[in-house]
N, C-alpha and C positions, 0 to 999 in steps of 0.2 A: 268482724270486719275483715279478718284474714282470710275467710274462705270466699268471700265475694270481691274482694279488692281485686284479685288478679282480673277478674272478668270485667270489672268496672274500667280498669285500665286499657284493656283490649279493646273494649267497646266503646268508650267515650273520651278517655283521657289521652290516648294515642293518637286519636284524630284532631285534639284540640278542642272538641266540643265541651270538655268538662274539665276544670282545673283541680287537681287534688292537692290540698293543704294541710299540713299538721300543725295543731296547737298544743303545745304541752300542757300536761295535767300534773302538776306537783302533789301528789297525795300521800306519798309514802317516804316522807322524810328525806334525809341525806341521800340515801341510795337513789331515789327517784330523781331528785335534783342532778345528781352527777351523770346518770344514765342520759338524761335530757340534753344535758352540757354536752356530753360525749357525742351525742346524734349531730347537735349544732355544729361542734368543731370539726367533725367529718364533712358535714356539708358545707363548711366554709371552704374546703378543698374542693369539692366536686359535688354538685347537687344530688347525683345518683348515689354518692358515698353516704349521704345521710340515711337514704332509704335503705342501702345495704346494711349499715350499722344499726338502723332501727329494726330491721327483720331479724339480724344477729342477736341484738339485745333482746327481742321477745322470745326467741327460741332459747336463749341461755339465761332467761331471766332470774332462775335459781342461783346463778353466781352472782349475781349484783348485790345481794344483801351486805356482803363483806367486802365488795369491790373498791379499790382506790384508783386513783388517777393512772398508777402503772398498769394495773389489771385491765382499765379500760383502754388504754392505749394499745395494748397487746391484741385486744379483741379488734381495735379500728384497724391495726396493721393488717388483720386477716382480710379486710376489705380494700386493701391496697393504698390507703392513705399513708402519707408521710407521718410517722409517729413524732419525730421532734415538734413538727409544726402543730400536731395534733396537741402535745402536752403544752407547748406554750400558749395555745388557745383555752386549754382547760384553765390554764393559770391566770389567764387574764379575766378581771372581774367583768368584763362586758360580755362574756359568755352567760355568766349567772344571771347578769342584769336582763338580758334578752329573753332568757326563758322563764324568769320571774315575772316580767312584764306581760308575757303571752298567756302565763297561767292566770294573773290578776284580770286580764281582759275577758278570760272565759269566765271567770268567777262573776264579774260584773255583768256579764250577759245572762247570769244565771244558769249556766250550763254545769250539770252536776254529773250526767251519766257519761260513761264510756262505753261504746263510741258514741259521738253525737256529730251530726253534720248538718252544716249551714247550706241549703240549696236555695240561693236568690234570697235569702232573708228568712226561709221556712227552716225552723228547727226540726230536725229528725233525730230521734234520740233511740239507742239501742242497737244492736246487732241484727238487722233486718235482712231477709232473704233477697237475692240478686231479682226477683220479680218485682218486689215491693220497691227496690231503688229503681228499677226501670220506669216503674208508674210515677214515682216522685220525679224523676228527671224528666219524662215525658211531659209532664204538667209544667215544668219548668222551661219547656221549648227544647230541651235536648234529643237528639236522635240517635240512636247507635248506628256506628259505622260497621 
C-alpha cells in the first residue's frame, strides 16, 4: 500500500472522489496497541498528524517493540503535535477503547489480511498494484482526476 497510496491520494482522494480511512489491526501485542493509540492521539490534535505519525511509525517500526509512551511522544513531537496533550490522550482509556473497538469490528467482518480495502462493500485484500486499484475504483464509479 505504501507504494500505491500516494498515487491513489493524488488521483482520487485529493479531489474528494474517494475517502481513505484507516482501521486498526492489533495483532502484535502491546507494541501494536500502543502504536495504534499513538496515531489516534496525534490525529486527535490534527487529522493530518494521524497520517504523519502513521508513516513515521511505519518507517521506524523496528523501534516500536520496546517503545513506551515517552518514546512514542518523542516520535509524535517530530510530527508537530503537542506532546503534553498527546501524553494525556495516551493515558486516557478512551484511546485504547477506540482502537480495540475498531480492531474488533474488522475481525467481525472477517478481515484478516493487511492491507485490506472496502470499496463500497467489496473487500479487496492484499497489496495490489495501482492499475488494479484503478479498475476496482472504476467499477465502483470513481474516476481519477
